[in-house]
SEFI-762213 format. One line per 5 residues: number of its first residue (from 1); their letters; for each residue x, y, z of N, C-alpha, C. Coordinates in steps of 0.001 Angstrom, whole numbers. Each point is the difference from the previous one (the first is absolute). Layout:
BEGIN
NUM	a	X/Y/Z/X/Y/Z/X/Y/Z ~ ...
END
This chain:
BEGIN
1	mllng	-122196/108299/10237/1398/-640/-470/819/655/932 ~ 1421/-803/79/1444/732/655/796/-593/-986 ~ 808/1033/-183/1095/25/-447/1411/-312/618 ~ 777/-1254/-700/1657/-172/924/912/1931/-493 ~ 755/-498/782/1214/899/-223/476/-111/-1748
6	dgsla	234/-1170/-137/130/293/-1420/-911/-149/-1028 ~ -1493/434/-141/-1004/192/-100/-959/-1193/-646 ~ 110/-1291/422/-183/-885/-413/-1576/113/1054 ~ -1157/-1158/-119/-1152/154/895/554/-1066/1461 ~ -666/700/1086/44/-1087/1307/-879/-319/115
11	englt	-346/-833/1037/-650/-1243/836/-576/1153/1132 ~ -962/-84/-440/-428/669/1661/-293/-1292/899 ~ -352/-1097/-389/-208/-1239/939/-1294/-352/233 ~ -1024/1071/-538/-1528/-4/183/-424/-1211/-1274 ~ -915/-695/292/-792/-1253/-962/-1627/969/46
16	pqapr	-565/-216/-1172/-1367/-26/119/-477/404/665 ~ 97/-1647/1083/-539/-712/1220/-347/706/1142 ~ 1369/803/-138/499/714/1624/-845/1473/265 ~ -54/235/1173/-227/1593/319/-53/1166/-899 ~ -565/743/48/468/1599/-1108/1457/933/759
21	rarrg	18/-317/1610/936/499/603/1252/-1211/66 ~ 1060/702/169/1191/-1230/-125/712/324/1275 ~ 690/-1112/1041/864/509/1153/745/698/-229 ~ 483/395/1094/1179/1226/470/887/-725/-1142 ~ 936/-1130/851/1095/-339/-924/-192/188/-1245
26	dadrt	-1582/-761/-939/538/246/-1414/-82/1557/-300 ~ -592/898/739/373/1438/-289/995/498/19 ~ 1039/-297/696/1312/83/481/892/-218/-919 ~ -525/-1457/-601/957/-293/-698/-146/20/-1188 ~ -1353/666/-322/-484/850/-1886/973/1330/450
31	lrhtv	-185/643/1126/279/1279/-9/1850/27/-507 ~ 824/-1051/949/1073/-168/-608/537/-149/-1325 ~ -906/-796/-495/128/-83/-1635/8/1560/-570 ~ -1040/345/227/-507/932/-808/1015/1605/215 ~ 991/-260/868/291/1379/991/1334/-323/-973
36	mpaae	606/-1099/461/1598/-341/-342/71/487/-1157 ~ 1487/228/-94/433/377/-2131/622/-1172/-176 ~ -155/-81/-1348/498/-711/-639/1540/-212/199 ~ 559/1217/217/1596/-566/-42/301/-560/1738 ~ -757/229/629/27/-653/1776/-793/-1257/-218
41	sqaep	-976/-612/-379/-423/-999/-137/387/-1218/-397 ~ 1128/393/-878/974/-923/-686/1655/5/583 ~ 126/1080/910/1365/-177/514/211/-1332/935 ~ 1187/-264/340/415/-729/542/-364/229/1377 ~ 17/-582/1025/-272/420/2012/871/65/252
46	aepte	440/1040/497/1245/372/853/679/-917/1271 ~ 619/194/-234/898/-1171/1128/-17/260/1372 ~ -444/-1255/713/-312/674/1622/1210/159/318 ~ -385/1074/1193/1434/841/760/-69/-1158/1237 ~ 1335/328/258/677/-777/1113/-645/1183/1913
51	ptepl	-752/-1198/344/-210/953/1238/1070/789/589 ~ -474/1294/896/850/449/839/929/-395/884 ~ -451/-1255/729/227/-454/1367/-409/-1577/-557 ~ 1126/-422/730/247/-1709/-491/-1411/-562/801 ~ -624/-1407/-835/-676/-545/172/93/-734/1540
56	esila	1404/-131/462/-446/-496/1315/384/905/953 ~ 155/1077/543/-25/1247/323/-1768/183/27 ~ -482/-396/-753/-1292/573/-19/-803/-1138/901 ~ 9/-1038/-211/-277/-1394/359/391/-433/1666 ~ 1234/323/374/354/391/1230/-644/696/927
61	sette	185/1330/-534/-1249/706/503/-1336/-313/462 ~ -612/-225/-834/-1231/-480/306/-379/-1291/969 ~ 760/-762/-435/498/-871/1457/524/151/1499 ~ 407/1014/-221/676/301/1415/-1134/1139/352 ~ -1203/568/-440/-269/949/798/-1179/-788/292
66	apets	-641/421/1323/-1322/-1043/1046/-1215/510/-624 ~ -1148/-1143/-37/-1267/753/-980/-676/1037/1185 ~ -92/864/-523/-985/836/954/-1633/-163/534 ~ -146/168/1286/-882/-871/197/-1439/1226/161 ~ -962/-375/41/-1001/1360/247/123/510/1729
71	eapaa	789/-687/723/-409/147/1343/1135/870/342 ~ 1040/222/-725/971/766/319/44/1628/-719 ~ -1010/170/-908/23/1724/-236/-932/483/800 ~ -1111/-1160/687/-819/526/590/438/469/1594 ~ 1120/-734/407/898/-110/1019/718/1579/317
76	sdfrt	297/271/-1495/1222/1215/-125/-1025/1139/85 ~ -1261/87/-1002/-552/790/194/-612/608/1500 ~ -540/-1031/1039/-153/209/985/798/929/587 ~ 1264/-523/263/1209/330/947/675/1474/-437 ~ -857/37/-1492/599/1827/-469/-1330/572/465
81	wrker	-1030/-476/-93/-1164/1030/914/29/182/831 ~ 420/-1009/1117/139/-93/1383/1197/636/601 ~ 715/327/-939/1145/1098/461/-77/1428/-540 ~ -894/428/-656/-227/1048/-51/-951/710/860 ~ -851/-562/1118/-646/946/1055/372/-866/860
86	pfigg	-1278/724/1269/544/-633/1320/-987/-1005/168 ~ 138/-1101/-3/-148/-1523/-288/-23/-90/1258 ~ 884/-624/709/701/-255/1300/-1684/1061/1359 ~ 152/1072/-197/-822/257/772/-1282/296/-324 ~ -99/201/-760/-1874/-280/-864/-85/-1672/576
91	llval	826/-942/-171/-738/-1507/772/419/294/1247 ~ 782/587/505/-645/-70/2032/-1302/657/105 ~ -136/1351/-748/-1240/1021/254/-1105/-829/-388 ~ -122/-1003/-1279/-1091/-508/345/-560/-1266/677 ~ 1500/-871/631/-466/-849/759/-306/829/1385
96	ggvem	722/1049/183/-455/124/1442/-1662/486/-341 ~ -217/443/-841/-1381/226/312/-772/-1420/-428 ~ 270/-857/-618/-643/-1191/-9/-172/-1069/1452 ~ 1287/422/514/228/-538/1687/-1254/470/977 ~ -238/1563/-196/-706/702/529/-1358/-162/-34
101	ffsgq	-488/-204/-1544/-1322/-781/-203/-308/-1530/656 ~ 776/-84/-149/-86/-1684/732/-48/-230/1106 ~ 958/1242/968/-134/-443/1499/-1117/1084/312 ~ -903/156/-307/-1367/468/623/-994/-854/82 ~ 539/-898/-1147/-979/-1285/493/775/-1178/919
106	ldigh	296/232/246/354/-955/1287/-192/63/1399 ~ -249/-1700/610/-801/13/1227/1344/-459/554 ~ 787/412/1504/909/-559/345/-486/-551/1519 ~ -143/-1547/-155/-232/-227/902/-1183/145/510 ~ -472/-28/972/-1369/575/555/-259/1512/-18
111	lhvql	942/530/-621/419/1478/31/-1256/509/-1528 ~ -375/918/-111/-565/341/-1457/648/1081/-285 ~ 584/504/-1109/390/1197/-100/-976/709/-704 ~ 69/927/638/-1017/1174/-1128/800/874/-507 ~ -907/401/-910/479/517/-1593/-228/1987/919
116	giegl	716/935/-1191/14/1104/487/-1642/884/-113 ~ 225/940/-372/-1845/889/475/-895/-873/-1065 ~ -887/-1284/476/-1073/-212/-831/1028/-1019/-1154 ~ 718/-426/498/658/-519/-1486/567/1100/-1034 ~ -34/775/-359/165/814/-1182/1337/323/106
121	qatii	722/552/923/1406/-330/-333/524/-577/-23 ~ -258/-1540/571/989/-1325/0/-129/-250/-1712 ~ -1349/578/-413/211/-952/-2008/688/1313/-219 ~ -110/1241/377/253/1497/-1343/2026/-303/308 ~ -31/-355/1080/1610/566/437/823/-1046/-924
126	piall	-308/-1842/-111/593/-796/-167/-22/142/-1942 ~ -1288/602/-504/-227/-121/-1655/611/1510/-391 ~ 274/756/668/1146/1481/-283/1274/-423/-142 ~ 166/-908/1100/1610/-163/-196/322/-1014/-860 ~ -766/-827/-386/-51/-1151/-1238/-179/532/-788
131	llgil	-402/2046/-424/-278/-20/-1149/1840/1134/-343 ~ -147/523/1145/1502/690/-135/1373/-1164/-22 ~ -99/-832/287/1354/-1210/-410/-467/-263/-1513 ~ -1225/-261/-743/-186/-27/-1088/466/1108/-995 ~ -685/994/92/544/1867/-796/1114/-338/151
136	smtmp	652/-216/1181/1667/774/319/873/-1113/-1279 ~ -565/-1055/-90/872/-827/-720/-437/269/-1864 ~ -1338/195/-211/-78/362/-1318/89/1449/-479 ~ -134/808/1105/451/1372/-239/1230/569/746 ~ 957/-437/-760/1217/668/1106/379/1455/421
141	dhhvf	-449/774/-1403/683/1089/92/-824/928/994 ~ -1217/-863/843/-567/613/978/35/-343/1407 ~ 1333/-1066/81/598/-313/1390/8/640/1166 ~ 156/1010/-267/379/994/1381/-1294/0/256 ~ -897/562/-366/-1302/276/530/-759/-1296/114
146	ygvla	320/-1182/-724/-700/-1649/916/659/-525/1009 ~ 1265/522/34/964/-532/1024/-414/722/1441 ~ -129/1367/-428/-274/1170/1528/-1742/-562/-47 ~ -961/-286/-245/-1126/-277/215/71/-1187/674 ~ 394/-782/-393/-103/-1561/609/411/-25/852
151	lavav	1264/876/500/792/-123/1772/-1322/1241/898 ~ -490/690/-417/-1061/342/632/-1079/-683/227 ~ -344/-793/-1175/-977/-1006/687/332/-1145/731 ~ 1093/-400/-622/462/-984/917/-132/223/1679 ~ 794/1290/137/-242/518/1617/-1590/68/606
156	yslvg	-678/561/-593/-1658/88/-10/-92/-1301/422 ~ 273/-1109/-790/-517/-1199/149/45/-433/1846 ~ 844/206/185/1025/-388/1603/-2089/447/960 ~ 35/1243/-514/-1787/397/1237/-951/-931/-1042 ~ -188/-209/-1312/-973/88/-785/-287/-1684/-123
161	vnlgg	1261/-829/-18/-423/-1212/-409/851/-805/878 ~ -622/-639/940/356/-558/1171/1477/-283/524 ~ 601/1245/115/1609/506/383/330/-434/-1011 ~ -427/558/-1345/1047/-102/-1570/-60/-1317/164 ~ -726/-1444/-534/241/-905/-28/1065/-561/570
166	fligm	-816/-277/1580/1234/-331/902/1445/420/-15 ~ -418/790/-375/2123/949/-231/294/-526/-1472 ~ -366/-1089/-140/652/-670/-1597/-627/1110/-1666 ~ -832/-110/350/-192/682/-1242/7/1679/-33 ~ 373/333/1220/944/1643/331/864/-244/-246
171	llagt	704/-667/118/1507/31/-330/268/-596/-1323 ~ -545/-870/-611/-392/-120/-1321/-143/1010/-1261 ~ -1049/597/893/-146/963/-1227/646/976/176 ~ 861/853/1465/813/1263/262/953/-396/-690 ~ 487/-925/182/1684/-622/-731/34/411/-1680
176	ggvlv	-1694/-601/-203/181/-175/-2308/142/1477/71 ~ -1127/891/1404/-551/1259/-660/1331/1197/54 ~ 951/-703/811/1589/693/47/618/-121/-1359 ~ 66/-1234/-457/841/-826/-1345/-633/891/-1009 ~ -1035/-49/237/-955/480/-1226/271/1722/-398
181	aawmr	150/649/910/-35/1439/441/1649/83/-881 ~ 851/-1011/562/1601/359/755/539/-148/-1963 ~ -848/-1014/-855/164/-243/-1047/772/568/-1194 ~ 1518/-44/-444/37/660/-729/562/-734/-1677 ~ -1014/589/-1071/568/-443/-1285/1572/33/-6
186	rspap	209/-1813/-507/1936/52/-395/468/960/-1444 ~ 593/615/-88/195/676/-963/1538/-723/-826 ~ -209/-471/-1193/1210/-646/-668/1169/478/-8 ~ 1174/-661/20/1068/-1/331/809/574/-1532 ~ 1066/1145/323/477/377/-1298/681/-1059/-282
191	qgeha	-264/235/-1510/343/-680/-1194/1442/-378/390 ~ 786/1145/-169/1837/-242/357/533/-478/1083 ~ -963/318/1486/546/-453/1366/-667/-1710/-159 ~ 812/-822/882/-578/-1228/415/-339/198/1183 ~ -1406/-585/444/-545/-56/1629/814/-532/995
196	s	479/397/547/1276/-1115/1226/-979/-712/1281
END
């Protein structure tokens, strides 16, 4: 049995055929009746307050804003991620490794290109360059180590992998290694000064 604020009996909406447990809405409604004091239950509702901002300005601001698409935040997140690491240098090192790998598999006309010492160098060097390029992009704190190592492996590929992938792979990986080693993290501009 539940009592209203004035002391009268309140119906809880349950019939004899209804299940024993009431729905949540019923429980909330009965809770309001039991908790609310008699003075508040008979008081008149308060008048609505005026909004602080006119309705027209709210509607105008809603119509002028462009709806956000799911592609815009993803592009912005990638751009932010790319600016925080030696992305171009790492990409060049990885591309140089891929080019060297495929140059070891080529036949030029009637000339069959032989791989390095039993093919091991022609497989290990491109894989090492690909890994160095990926690691320089994913762990930018060690960029100097990865850049110097990529430059050394690129120069050694001149001897070990078909003239460094016909010079193209060596130039790509060497340039990328220099860019990775020389990369510097951008420091934020002071708040009082504007960048010129």
